[in-house]
BALOBA-1460 file (C-alpha; in Angstrom, 3 decimals):
// residues 373
<rec num="1" residu="x" x="-26.802" y="-28.499" z="7.320"/>
<rec num="2" residu="x" x="-26.125" y="-27.261" z="10.850"/>
<rec num="3" residu="x" x="-26.011" y="-23.584" z="11.811"/>
<rec num="4" residu="x" x="-22.239" y="-23.744" z="12.358"/>
<rec num="5" residu="x" x="-21.610" y="-25.147" z="8.886"/>
<rec num="6" residu="x" x="-23.934" y="-22.543" z="7.392"/>
<rec num="7" residu="x" x="-21.996" y="-19.713" z="9.089"/>
<rec num="8" residu="x" x="-18.674" y="-21.035" z="7.803"/>
<rec num="9" residu="x" x="-20.087" y="-21.468" z="4.325"/>
<rec num="10" residu="x" x="-21.605" y="-17.967" z="4.338"/>
<rec num="11" residu="x" x="-18.378" y="-16.208" z="5.309"/>
<rec num="12" residu="x" x="-16.233" y="-18.160" z="2.857"/>
<rec num="13" residu="x" x="-18.577" y="-17.553" z="-0.072"/>
<rec num="14" residu="x" x="-19.112" y="-13.882" z="0.852"/>
<rec num="15" residu="x" x="-15.349" y="-13.437" z="0.957"/>
<rec num="16" residu="x" x="-14.883" y="-15.205" z="-2.395"/>
<rec num="17" residu="x" x="-17.544" y="-13.112" z="-4.123"/>
<rec num="18" residu="x" x="-16.032" y="-9.908" z="-2.710"/>
<rec num="19" residu="x" x="-12.557" y="-10.812" z="-3.958"/>
<rec num="20" residu="x" x="-13.902" y="-11.752" z="-7.387"/>
<rec num="21" residu="x" x="-15.751" y="-8.425" z="-7.653"/>
<rec num="22" residu="x" x="-12.575" y="-6.540" z="-6.716"/>
<rec num="23" residu="x" x="-10.578" y="-8.598" z="-9.220"/>
<rec num="24" residu="x" x="-12.996" y="-7.612" z="-11.974"/>
<rec num="25" residu="x" x="-12.577" y="-3.979" z="-10.953"/>
<rec num="26" residu="x" x="-8.821" y="-4.422" z="-11.105"/>
<rec num="27" residu="x" x="-8.991" y="-5.828" z="-14.646"/>
<rec num="28" residu="x" x="-11.033" y="-2.832" z="-15.788"/>
<rec num="29" residu="x" x="-8.539" y="-0.205" z="-14.654"/>
<rec num="30" residu="x" x="-6.853" y="1.709" z="-17.454"/>
<rec num="31" residu="x" x="-3.552" y="3.538" z="-17.448"/>
<rec num="32" residu="x" x="-2.414" y="6.432" z="-19.631"/>
<rec num="33" residu="x" x="-2.217" y="5.777" z="-23.364"/>
<rec num="34" residu="x" x="1.288" y="7.262" z="-23.362"/>
<rec num="35" residu="x" x="3.472" y="7.439" z="-20.217"/>
<rec num="36" residu="x" x="4.825" y="10.796" z="-21.414"/>
<rec num="37" residu="x" x="2.380" y="13.652" z="-20.698"/>
<rec num="38" residu="x" x="1.373" y="16.098" z="-23.414"/>
<rec num="39" residu="x" x="1.555" y="19.004" z="-20.952"/>
<rec num="40" residu="x" x="4.007" y="18.526" z="-18.068"/>
<rec num="41" residu="x" x="2.933" y="20.307" z="-14.903"/>
<rec num="42" residu="x" x="4.902" y="21.414" z="-11.840"/>
<rec num="43" residu="x" x="5.230" y="18.529" z="-9.374"/>
<rec num="44" residu="x" x="6.604" y="18.386" z="-5.853"/>
<rec num="45" residu="x" x="7.816" y="14.942" z="-4.812"/>
<rec num="46" residu="x" x="7.861" y="14.390" z="-1.044"/>
<rec num="47" residu="x" x="9.983" y="11.725" z="0.670"/>
<rec num="48" residu="x" x="9.781" y="11.565" z="4.478"/>
<rec num="49" residu="x" x="12.503" y="9.388" z="5.989"/>
<rec num="50" residu="x" x="14.039" y="8.171" z="9.199"/>
<rec num="51" residu="x" x="17.185" y="6.019" z="9.359"/>
<rec num="52" residu="x" x="17.329" y="5.104" z="5.661"/>
<rec num="53" residu="x" x="21.058" y="5.566" z="5.024"/>
<rec num="54" residu="x" x="21.348" y="2.305" z="3.068"/>
<rec num="55" residu="x" x="18.577" y="3.236" z="0.615"/>
<rec num="56" residu="x" x="19.025" y="6.939" z="-0.061"/>
<rec num="57" residu="x" x="21.684" y="6.742" z="-2.769"/>
<rec num="58" residu="x" x="19.622" y="4.433" z="-4.975"/>
<rec num="59" residu="x" x="16.555" y="6.632" z="-4.601"/>
<rec num="60" residu="x" x="18.467" y="9.835" z="-5.398"/>
<rec num="61" residu="x" x="19.879" y="8.162" z="-8.514"/>
<rec num="62" residu="x" x="16.396" y="7.038" z="-9.571"/>
<rec num="63" residu="x" x="15.052" y="10.565" z="-9.139"/>
<rec num="64" residu="x" x="17.941" y="12.087" z="-11.068"/>
<rec num="65" residu="x" x="17.178" y="9.717" z="-13.973"/>
<rec num="66" residu="x" x="13.514" y="10.726" z="-14.305"/>
<rec num="67" residu="x" x="12.318" y="11.412" z="-17.857"/>
<rec num="68" residu="x" x="10.565" y="14.593" z="-16.824"/>
<rec num="69" residu="x" x="11.449" y="18.260" z="-17.360"/>
<rec num="70" residu="x" x="13.854" y="19.133" z="-14.559"/>
<rec num="71" residu="x" x="12.466" y="22.652" z="-14.221"/>
<rec num="72" residu="x" x="9.016" y="21.192" z="-13.472"/>
<rec num="73" residu="x" x="10.148" y="18.857" z="-10.684"/>
<rec num="74" residu="x" x="10.899" y="19.729" z="-7.073"/>
<rec num="75" residu="x" x="12.081" y="17.003" z="-4.671"/>
<rec num="76" residu="x" x="11.737" y="17.511" z="-0.915"/>
<rec num="77" residu="x" x="13.329" y="15.034" z="1.476"/>
<rec num="78" residu="x" x="12.269" y="15.412" z="5.107"/>
<rec num="79" residu="x" x="14.531" y="13.996" z="7.817"/>
<rec num="80" residu="x" x="12.578" y="12.737" z="10.832"/>
<rec num="81" residu="x" x="15.435" y="12.981" z="13.365"/>
<rec num="82" residu="x" x="17.511" y="10.165" z="11.847"/>
<rec num="83" residu="x" x="20.331" y="8.893" z="14.073"/>
<rec num="84" residu="x" x="22.110" y="6.648" z="11.557"/>
<rec num="85" residu="x" x="23.788" y="9.398" z="9.551"/>
<rec num="86" residu="x" x="21.041" y="9.539" z="6.908"/>
<rec num="87" residu="x" x="20.839" y="13.325" z="6.967"/>
<rec num="88" residu="x" x="24.559" y="13.848" z="6.520"/>
<rec num="89" residu="x" x="24.760" y="11.246" z="3.759"/>
<rec num="90" residu="x" x="21.815" y="12.747" z="1.898"/>
<rec num="91" residu="x" x="23.240" y="16.256" z="2.179"/>
<rec num="92" residu="x" x="26.332" y="15.095" z="0.294"/>
<rec num="93" residu="x" x="24.288" y="13.204" z="-2.295"/>
<rec num="94" residu="x" x="22.222" y="16.305" z="-3.082"/>
<rec num="95" residu="x" x="25.171" y="18.632" z="-3.645"/>
<rec num="96" residu="x" x="24.928" y="20.155" z="-7.100"/>
<rec num="97" residu="x" x="21.485" y="18.683" z="-7.827"/>
<rec num="98" residu="x" x="19.097" y="21.498" z="-8.749"/>
<rec num="99" residu="x" x="15.575" y="21.195" z="-7.364"/>
<rec num="100" residu="x" x="16.536" y="18.709" z="-4.622"/>
<rec num="101" residu="x" x="16.148" y="19.904" z="-1.042"/>
<rec num="102" residu="x" x="16.682" y="18.433" z="2.414"/>
<rec num="103" residu="x" x="14.337" y="19.585" z="5.182"/>
<rec num="104" residu="x" x="14.639" y="18.628" z="8.834"/>
<rec num="105" residu="x" x="11.843" y="18.301" z="11.349"/>
<rec num="106" residu="x" x="11.955" y="20.772" z="14.195"/>
<rec num="107" residu="x" x="12.465" y="19.617" z="17.751"/>
<rec num="108" residu="x" x="9.124" y="18.594" z="19.229"/>
<rec num="109" residu="x" x="7.875" y="17.361" z="15.860"/>
<rec num="110" residu="x" x="8.200" y="13.726" z="14.827"/>
<rec num="111" residu="x" x="6.612" y="11.054" z="12.686"/>
<rec num="112" residu="x" x="5.608" y="10.760" z="9.071"/>
<rec num="113" residu="x" x="2.579" y="13.032" z="9.364"/>
<rec num="114" residu="x" x="4.635" y="15.919" z="10.717"/>
<rec num="115" residu="x" x="7.243" y="15.290" z="8.007"/>
<rec num="116" residu="x" x="4.620" y="15.444" z="5.257"/>
<rec num="117" residu="x" x="3.039" y="18.569" z="6.739"/>
<rec num="118" residu="x" x="6.441" y="20.258" z="6.873"/>
<rec num="119" residu="x" x="7.080" y="19.428" z="3.202"/>
<rec num="120" residu="x" x="3.618" y="20.553" z="2.088"/>
<rec num="121" residu="x" x="4.237" y="23.944" z="3.698"/>
<rec num="122" residu="x" x="7.421" y="24.302" z="1.633"/>
<rec num="123" residu="x" x="6.128" y="22.785" z="-1.630"/>
<rec num="124" residu="x" x="6.041" y="25.103" z="-4.626"/>
<rec num="125" residu="x" x="3.759" y="22.916" z="-6.797"/>
<rec num="126" residu="x" x="0.040" y="22.347" z="-6.373"/>
<rec num="127" residu="x" x="0.341" y="18.626" z="-7.284"/>
<rec num="128" residu="x" x="2.114" y="16.431" z="-4.757"/>
<rec num="129" residu="x" x="3.517" y="12.933" z="-5.290"/>
<rec num="130" residu="x" x="4.570" y="10.997" z="-2.214"/>
<rec num="131" residu="x" x="6.836" y="7.977" z="-1.874"/>
<rec num="132" residu="x" x="9.071" y="6.302" z="0.704"/>
<rec num="133" residu="x" x="12.846" y="6.454" z="1.031"/>
<rec num="134" residu="x" x="13.275" y="2.677" z="0.725"/>
<rec num="135" residu="x" x="11.589" y="2.540" z="-2.691"/>
<rec num="136" residu="x" x="13.001" y="2.213" z="-6.201"/>
<rec num="137" residu="x" x="11.405" y="4.168" z="-9.052"/>
<rec num="138" residu="x" x="11.504" y="3.656" z="-12.794"/>
<rec num="139" residu="x" x="12.602" y="6.530" z="-15.073"/>
<rec num="140" residu="x" x="9.022" y="7.346" z="-16.124"/>
<rec num="141" residu="x" x="7.541" y="7.270" z="-12.632"/>
<rec num="142" residu="x" x="6.731" y="11.001" z="-12.518"/>
<rec num="143" residu="x" x="5.843" y="11.207" z="-16.205"/>
<rec num="144" residu="x" x="3.325" y="8.361" z="-16.020"/>
<rec num="145" residu="x" x="1.603" y="9.894" z="-13.000"/>
<rec num="146" residu="x" x="1.281" y="13.241" z="-14.761"/>
<rec num="147" residu="x" x="0.152" y="11.607" z="-18.030"/>
<rec num="148" residu="x" x="-2.522" y="9.693" z="-16.127"/>
<rec num="149" residu="x" x="-3.680" y="12.884" z="-14.422"/>
<rec num="150" residu="x" x="-3.991" y="14.562" z="-17.820"/>
<rec num="151" residu="x" x="-6.227" y="11.780" z="-19.159"/>
<rec num="152" residu="x" x="-8.151" y="11.131" z="-15.935"/>
<rec num="153" residu="x" x="-8.422" y="14.364" z="-13.923"/>
<rec num="154" residu="x" x="-8.447" y="13.408" z="-10.247"/>
<rec num="155" residu="x" x="-7.967" y="14.787" z="-6.770"/>
<rec num="156" residu="x" x="-5.955" y="11.752" z="-5.704"/>
<rec num="157" residu="x" x="-4.159" y="9.029" z="-7.683"/>
<rec num="158" residu="x" x="-2.722" y="5.830" z="-6.193"/>
<rec num="159" residu="x" x="-0.292" y="3.482" z="-7.912"/>
<rec num="160" residu="x" x="1.186" y="-0.011" z="-7.827"/>
<rec num="161" residu="x" x="3.542" y="-1.077" z="-5.034"/>
<rec num="162" residu="x" x="5.490" y="-4.326" z="-5.023"/>
<rec num="163" residu="x" x="8.822" y="-5.750" z="-3.873"/>
<rec num="164" residu="x" x="11.917" y="-6.165" z="-6.076"/>
<rec num="165" residu="x" x="13.027" y="-9.517" z="-7.445"/>
<rec num="166" residu="x" x="15.852" y="-10.982" z="-5.391"/>
<rec num="167" residu="x" x="17.411" y="-14.428" z="-5.154"/>
<rec num="168" residu="x" x="13.969" y="-15.980" z="-4.784"/>
<rec num="169" residu="x" x="12.828" y="-18.357" z="-2.106"/>
<rec num="170" residu="x" x="9.650" y="-18.781" z="-0.127"/>
<rec num="171" residu="x" x="9.921" y="-15.817" z="2.255"/>
<rec num="172" residu="x" x="10.651" y="-13.332" z="-0.533"/>
<rec num="173" residu="x" x="7.821" y="-14.610" z="-2.708"/>
<rec num="174" residu="x" x="5.360" y="-14.918" z="0.155"/>
<rec num="175" residu="x" x="5.916" y="-11.278" z="1.127"/>
<rec num="176" residu="x" x="5.416" y="-10.209" z="-2.489"/>
<rec num="177" residu="x" x="2.175" y="-12.162" z="-2.819"/>
<rec num="178" residu="x" x="0.933" y="-10.873" z="0.523"/>
<rec num="179" residu="x" x="1.655" y="-7.264" z="-0.470"/>
<rec num="180" residu="x" x="0.168" y="-7.705" z="-3.932"/>
<rec num="181" residu="x" x="-3.020" y="-9.162" z="-2.471"/>
<rec num="182" residu="x" x="-3.447" y="-5.912" z="-0.520"/>
<rec num="183" residu="x" x="-2.467" y="-3.738" z="-3.480"/>
<rec num="184" residu="x" x="-4.802" y="-5.629" z="-5.817"/>
<rec num="185" residu="x" x="-7.708" y="-5.390" z="-3.382"/>
<rec num="186" residu="x" x="-7.206" y="-1.661" z="-2.993"/>
<rec num="187" residu="x" x="-6.715" y="-1.062" z="-6.713"/>
<rec num="188" residu="x" x="-9.847" y="-2.992" z="-7.639"/>
<rec num="189" residu="x" x="-11.936" y="-0.960" z="-5.196"/>
<rec num="190" residu="x" x="-10.928" y="2.280" z="-6.946"/>
<rec num="191" residu="x" x="-12.836" y="1.125" z="-10.024"/>
<rec num="192" residu="x" x="-16.077" y="1.265" z="-8.014"/>
<rec num="193" residu="x" x="-15.302" y="4.765" z="-6.687"/>
<rec num="194" residu="x" x="-15.186" y="3.431" z="-3.127"/>
<rec num="195" residu="x" x="-11.498" y="2.717" z="-2.500"/>
<rec num="196" residu="x" x="-10.740" y="0.736" z="0.632"/>
<rec num="197" residu="x" x="-6.949" y="0.843" z="0.598"/>
<rec num="198" residu="x" x="-3.983" y="2.800" z="-0.744"/>
<rec num="199" residu="x" x="-0.287" y="3.184" z="0.021"/>
<rec num="200" residu="x" x="1.724" y="6.291" z="0.812"/>
<rec num="201" residu="x" x="4.626" y="4.653" z="-1.016"/>
<rec num="202" residu="x" x="2.928" y="5.613" z="-4.293"/>
<rec num="203" residu="x" x="0.382" y="8.362" z="-3.957"/>
<rec num="204" residu="x" x="-0.384" y="11.615" z="-5.770"/>
<rec num="205" residu="x" x="-2.788" y="14.320" z="-4.614"/>
<rec num="206" residu="x" x="-3.471" y="18.022" z="-4.814"/>
<rec num="207" residu="x" x="-2.181" y="20.279" z="-2.084"/>
<rec num="208" residu="x" x="-5.742" y="21.584" z="-1.749"/>
<rec num="209" residu="x" x="-7.030" y="18.071" z="-1.041"/>
<rec num="210" residu="x" x="-4.379" y="17.607" z="1.631"/>
<rec num="211" residu="x" x="-5.504" y="20.807" z="3.340"/>
<rec num="212" residu="x" x="-9.205" y="19.959" z="3.117"/>
<rec num="213" residu="x" x="-8.795" y="16.450" z="4.561"/>
<rec num="214" residu="x" x="-6.774" y="17.367" z="7.675"/>
<rec num="215" residu="x" x="-9.962" y="17.477" z="9.762"/>
<rec num="216" residu="x" x="-10.549" y="13.786" z="9.048"/>
<rec num="217" residu="x" x="-7.100" y="12.706" z="10.263"/>
<rec num="218" residu="x" x="-6.956" y="11.899" z="14.004"/>
<rec num="219" residu="x" x="-3.264" y="12.791" z="14.068"/>
<rec num="220" residu="x" x="-3.273" y="13.403" z="17.819"/>
<rec num="221" residu="x" x="-4.423" y="9.866" z="18.656"/>
<rec num="222" residu="x" x="-3.138" y="7.935" z="15.598"/>
<rec num="223" residu="x" x="0.484" y="8.666" z="14.738"/>
<rec num="224" residu="x" x="0.562" y="6.824" z="11.387"/>
<rec num="225" residu="x" x="-1.915" y="6.232" z="8.565"/>
<rec num="226" residu="x" x="-1.389" y="9.453" z="6.617"/>
<rec num="227" residu="x" x="-2.292" y="7.705" z="3.340"/>
<rec num="228" residu="x" x="-5.474" y="6.013" z="4.535"/>
<rec num="229" residu="x" x="-6.848" y="9.052" z="6.358"/>
<rec num="230" residu="x" x="-6.175" y="11.199" z="3.287"/>
<rec num="231" residu="x" x="-8.113" y="8.698" z="1.176"/>
<rec num="232" residu="x" x="-10.949" y="8.478" z="3.699"/>
<rec num="233" residu="x" x="-11.177" y="12.252" z="3.947"/>
<rec num="234" residu="x" x="-11.294" y="12.496" z="0.153"/>
<rec num="235" residu="x" x="-14.093" y="9.937" z="0.051"/>
<rec num="236" residu="x" x="-16.090" y="11.851" z="2.650"/>
<rec num="237" residu="x" x="-15.706" y="15.039" z="0.612"/>
<rec num="238" residu="x" x="-16.855" y="13.316" z="-2.576"/>
<rec num="239" residu="x" x="-13.570" y="13.864" z="-4.408"/>
<rec num="240" residu="x" x="-12.507" y="11.958" z="-7.508"/>
<rec num="241" residu="x" x="-10.097" y="9.178" z="-6.600"/>
<rec num="242" residu="x" x="-8.291" y="7.104" z="-9.216"/>
<rec num="243" residu="x" x="-5.725" y="4.340" z="-9.568"/>
<rec num="244" residu="x" x="-2.962" y="4.349" z="-12.162"/>
<rec num="245" residu="x" x="-2.185" y="0.701" z="-13.098"/>
<rec num="246" residu="x" x="0.656" y="1.646" z="-15.443"/>
<rec num="247" residu="x" x="3.804" y="-0.354" z="-14.660"/>
<rec num="248" residu="x" x="5.887" y="2.733" z="-15.436"/>
<rec num="249" residu="x" x="4.372" y="4.390" z="-12.352"/>
<rec num="250" residu="x" x="5.031" y="1.387" z="-10.113"/>
<rec num="251" residu="x" x="7.363" y="1.531" z="-7.108"/>
<rec num="252" residu="x" x="9.324" y="-1.324" z="-5.576"/>
<rec num="253" residu="x" x="9.661" y="-1.156" z="-1.813"/>
<rec num="254" residu="x" x="12.388" y="-2.910" z="0.154"/>
<rec num="255" residu="x" x="11.267" y="-6.226" z="1.664"/>
<rec num="256" residu="x" x="11.205" y="-6.758" z="5.401"/>
<rec num="257" residu="x" x="14.460" y="-8.268" z="6.714"/>
<rec num="258" residu="x" x="12.676" y="-11.233" z="8.307"/>
<rec num="259" residu="x" x="9.294" y="-12.784" z="9.004"/>
<rec num="260" residu="x" x="9.109" y="-11.126" z="12.422"/>
<rec num="261" residu="x" x="9.649" y="-7.699" z="10.877"/>
<rec num="262" residu="x" x="7.010" y="-8.454" z="8.252"/>
<rec num="263" residu="x" x="4.459" y="-9.403" z="10.908"/>
<rec num="264" residu="x" x="5.343" y="-6.275" z="12.903"/>
<rec num="265" residu="x" x="4.783" y="-4.130" z="9.805"/>
<rec num="266" residu="x" x="1.377" y="-5.689" z="9.137"/>
<rec num="267" residu="x" x="0.419" y="-5.186" z="12.798"/>
<rec num="268" residu="x" x="1.216" y="-1.482" z="12.424"/>
<rec num="269" residu="x" x="-0.959" y="-1.286" z="9.314"/>
<rec num="270" residu="x" x="-3.842" y="-3.201" z="10.921"/>
<rec num="271" residu="x" x="-3.817" y="-1.279" z="14.197"/>
<rec num="272" residu="x" x="-5.383" y="1.788" z="12.579"/>
<rec num="273" residu="x" x="-8.470" y="0.048" z="11.194"/>
<rec num="274" residu="x" x="-10.706" y="0.817" z="14.163"/>
<rec num="275" residu="x" x="-10.076" y="4.543" z="13.669"/>
<rec num="276" residu="x" x="-11.116" y="4.712" z="10.013"/>
<rec num="277" residu="x" x="-14.817" y="5.311" z="10.579"/>
<rec num="278" residu="x" x="-15.699" y="3.807" z="7.178"/>
<rec num="279" residu="x" x="-18.077" y="0.882" z="7.502"/>
<rec num="280" residu="x" x="-17.161" y="-0.807" z="4.216"/>
<rec num="281" residu="x" x="-13.418" y="-0.724" z="5.018"/>
<rec num="282" residu="x" x="-13.984" y="-2.064" z="8.510"/>
<rec num="283" residu="x" x="-16.461" y="-4.674" z="7.279"/>
<rec num="284" residu="x" x="-13.921" y="-5.951" z="4.753"/>
<rec num="285" residu="x" x="-11.307" y="-6.261" z="7.509"/>
<rec num="286" residu="x" x="-13.767" y="-8.208" z="9.685"/>
<rec num="287" residu="x" x="-14.778" y="-10.520" z="6.826"/>
<rec num="288" residu="x" x="-11.141" y="-11.293" z="5.955"/>
<rec num="289" residu="x" x="-10.217" y="-11.989" z="9.580"/>
<rec num="290" residu="x" x="-13.270" y="-14.107" z="10.385"/>
<rec num="291" residu="x" x="-12.975" y="-16.060" z="7.120"/>
<rec num="292" residu="x" x="-9.326" y="-16.907" z="7.751"/>
<rec num="293" residu="x" x="-10.087" y="-18.065" z="11.283"/>
<rec num="294" residu="x" x="-12.994" y="-20.182" z="10.070"/>
<rec num="295" residu="x" x="-10.819" y="-21.781" z="7.381"/>
<rec num="296" residu="x" x="-8.298" y="-22.706" z="10.070"/>
<rec num="297" residu="x" x="-11.102" y="-24.358" z="12.034"/>
<rec num="298" residu="x" x="-12.334" y="-26.539" z="9.134"/>
<rec num="299" residu="x" x="-10.074" y="-29.560" z="9.866"/>
<rec num="300" residu="x" x="-11.411" y="-29.686" z="13.433"/>
<rec num="301" residu="x" x="-15.014" y="-29.507" z="12.275"/>
<rec num="302" residu="x" x="-14.449" y="-32.281" z="9.745"/>
<rec num="303" residu="x" x="-13.058" y="-34.559" z="12.443"/>
<rec num="304" residu="x" x="-16.340" y="-34.383" z="14.339"/>
<rec num="305" residu="x" x="-18.664" y="-33.891" z="11.376"/>
<rec num="306" residu="x" x="-17.076" y="-35.615" z="8.367"/>
<rec num="307" residu="x" x="-20.242" y="-35.260" z="6.287"/>
<rec num="308" residu="x" x="-19.663" y="-31.492" z="6.126"/>
<rec num="309" residu="x" x="-16.906" y="-31.987" z="3.577"/>
<rec num="310" residu="x" x="-19.463" y="-31.978" z="0.780"/>
<rec num="311" residu="x" x="-20.080" y="-28.250" z="1.286"/>
<rec num="312" residu="x" x="-16.958" y="-26.969" z="3.064"/>
<rec num="313" residu="x" x="-14.280" y="-28.373" z="0.778"/>
<rec num="314" residu="x" x="-15.872" y="-26.983" z="-2.424"/>
<rec num="315" residu="x" x="-16.360" y="-23.629" z="-0.657"/>
<rec num="316" residu="x" x="-12.698" y="-23.606" z="0.339"/>
<rec num="317" residu="x" x="-11.729" y="-24.393" z="-3.247"/>
<rec num="318" residu="x" x="-13.818" y="-21.459" z="-4.476"/>
<rec num="319" residu="x" x="-12.104" y="-19.152" z="-1.983"/>
<rec num="320" residu="x" x="-8.678" y="-20.357" z="-3.056"/>
<rec num="321" residu="x" x="-9.529" y="-19.807" z="-6.709"/>
<rec num="322" residu="x" x="-10.758" y="-16.279" z="-5.973"/>
<rec num="323" residu="x" x="-7.451" y="-15.476" z="-4.259"/>
<rec num="324" residu="x" x="-5.565" y="-16.908" z="-7.218"/>
<rec num="325" residu="x" x="-7.619" y="-14.898" z="-9.691"/>
<rec num="326" residu="x" x="-6.826" y="-11.659" z="-7.822"/>
<rec num="327" residu="x" x="-3.100" y="-12.426" z="-7.689"/>
<rec num="328" residu="x" x="-3.076" y="-13.599" z="-11.312"/>
<rec num="329" residu="x" x="-4.542" y="-10.237" z="-12.314"/>
<rec num="330" residu="x" x="-2.247" y="-8.039" z="-10.229"/>
<rec num="331" residu="x" x="0.936" y="-9.957" z="-11.097"/>
<rec num="332" residu="x" x="0.124" y="-9.364" z="-14.759"/>
<rec num="333" residu="x" x="0.203" y="-5.629" z="-14.041"/>
<rec num="334" residu="x" x="3.486" y="-5.797" z="-12.114"/>
<rec num="335" residu="x" x="5.121" y="-8.342" z="-14.438"/>
<rec num="336" residu="x" x="5.729" y="-10.816" z="-11.603"/>
<rec num="337" residu="x" x="3.732" y="-13.875" z="-12.658"/>
<rec num="338" residu="x" x="6.617" y="-16.117" z="-11.581"/>
<rec num="339" residu="x" x="5.586" y="-15.500" z="-7.962"/>
<rec num="340" residu="x" x="2.474" y="-17.619" z="-8.559"/>
<rec num="341" residu="x" x="4.653" y="-20.732" z="-8.588"/>
<rec num="342" residu="x" x="4.549" y="-20.439" z="-4.804"/>
<rec num="343" residu="x" x="0.832" y="-19.736" z="-4.640"/>
<rec num="344" residu="x" x="-0.362" y="-22.975" z="-3.020"/>
<rec num="345" residu="x" x="2.237" y="-23.171" z="-0.213"/>
<rec num="346" residu="x" x="1.864" y="-19.416" z="0.321"/>
<rec num="347" residu="x" x="-1.932" y="-19.749" z="0.503"/>
<rec num="348" residu="x" x="-1.633" y="-22.458" z="3.145"/>
<rec num="349" residu="x" x="0.984" y="-20.587" z="5.180"/>
<rec num="350" residu="x" x="-1.060" y="-17.386" z="4.988"/>
<rec num="351" residu="x" x="-3.702" y="-18.660" z="7.433"/>
<rec num="352" residu="x" x="-1.123" y="-19.184" z="10.179"/>
<rec num="353" residu="x" x="0.602" y="-15.925" z="9.264"/>
<rec num="354" residu="x" x="-2.705" y="-14.054" z="9.592"/>
<rec num="355" residu="x" x="-3.294" y="-15.733" z="12.946"/>
<rec num="356" residu="x" x="0.145" y="-14.544" z="14.120"/>
<rec num="357" residu="x" x="-0.686" y="-10.979" z="13.042"/>
<rec num="358" residu="x" x="-3.987" y="-11.106" z="14.910"/>
<rec num="359" residu="x" x="-2.314" y="-12.459" z="18.046"/>
<rec num="360" residu="x" x="0.410" y="-9.797" z="17.894"/>
<rec num="361" residu="x" x="-2.188" y="-7.098" z="17.329"/>
<rec num="362" residu="x" x="-4.076" y="-8.161" z="20.457"/>
<rec num="363" residu="x" x="-1.024" y="-8.669" z="22.662"/>
<rec num="364" residu="x" x="1.481" y="-5.984" z="21.627"/>
<rec num="365" residu="x" x="1.499" y="-2.388" z="20.487"/>
<rec num="366" residu="x" x="2.620" y="-1.119" z="17.116"/>
<rec num="367" residu="x" x="5.639" y="1.024" z="16.378"/>
<rec num="368" residu="x" x="8.021" y="2.249" z="13.718"/>
<rec num="369" residu="x" x="11.740" y="2.975" z="13.567"/>
<rec num="370" residu="x" x="12.255" y="2.464" z="17.282"/>
<rec num="371" residu="x" x="9.110" y="4.349" z="18.337"/>
<rec num="372" residu="x" x="6.099" y="2.830" z="20.030"/>
<rec num="373" residu="x" x="2.573" y="3.961" z="19.081"/>
């Protein structure tokens, strides 16, 4: 076997083993025995938003329907200088709703990190749950998080994030599988007490942890990434980090309007990796990127060295099976096994999709809601 073939084989098998290990961790996660907590605690739910007029009503309705003692729940919306009428619409929606408040960022402050900081300063509870304005929540979302915290005391708790079921089709299902591959990878890593990924769309943490981890967040140079830098800071401080796999605590985030928007979103997420300062997180990102590029190169190698098929094709099959095993496990948790019907075409398309993300990352900047970072 040549050195080139050995390198390709090494990366593919290393990737496959890593994904299988994370899948095993994912299967071993346990949720609360009962989604209703024995002792409800005060909770402040924080929702930063910018230009989310079309989503706010659904979210307010979901929050009003929570099966959690109303006197124990405070909801803080933070308007990041919306210019689509979101603030005015939300103000009307919150009229007469006790415990719901609308905060507005001061002039000179902007971005999700400033919005979260503003809410934390106003929060009355010591336990914070954070989500996004374009998410839908089940009626036991808060209760399940608190029940989990009662059974598994933690400094930070992450939860499942997926996309809602729509009319179906390849784009919708591909985005769901892509997101769930990230969610499953992150969730599985929590089992080993070395989480590599989490989402601010579904995240709980103590106000004390937030304060202690601010020194690990390069907020001056990196405008986004509040969730990841909180997690990384918690890891550096040796805090207890957990993942709640209970479907009752799952959120469904709105899908991107098109493939271009989806790629742009993933570019924004990927652009922060170099700032993390965690070798295992950065190594995983490198392994995934290099493996995908090497898989794309396999047809070219086989044209010139057809005898390599005896090792490369089985290795590629093992990688594909590891990806399937991860998605099979996470879709069981979210109740979206039907998405696996598109697994093979999605797996093939993913390599070109990943290449497009890499190209966009190298050639363009990232941004959010009309702002460039």
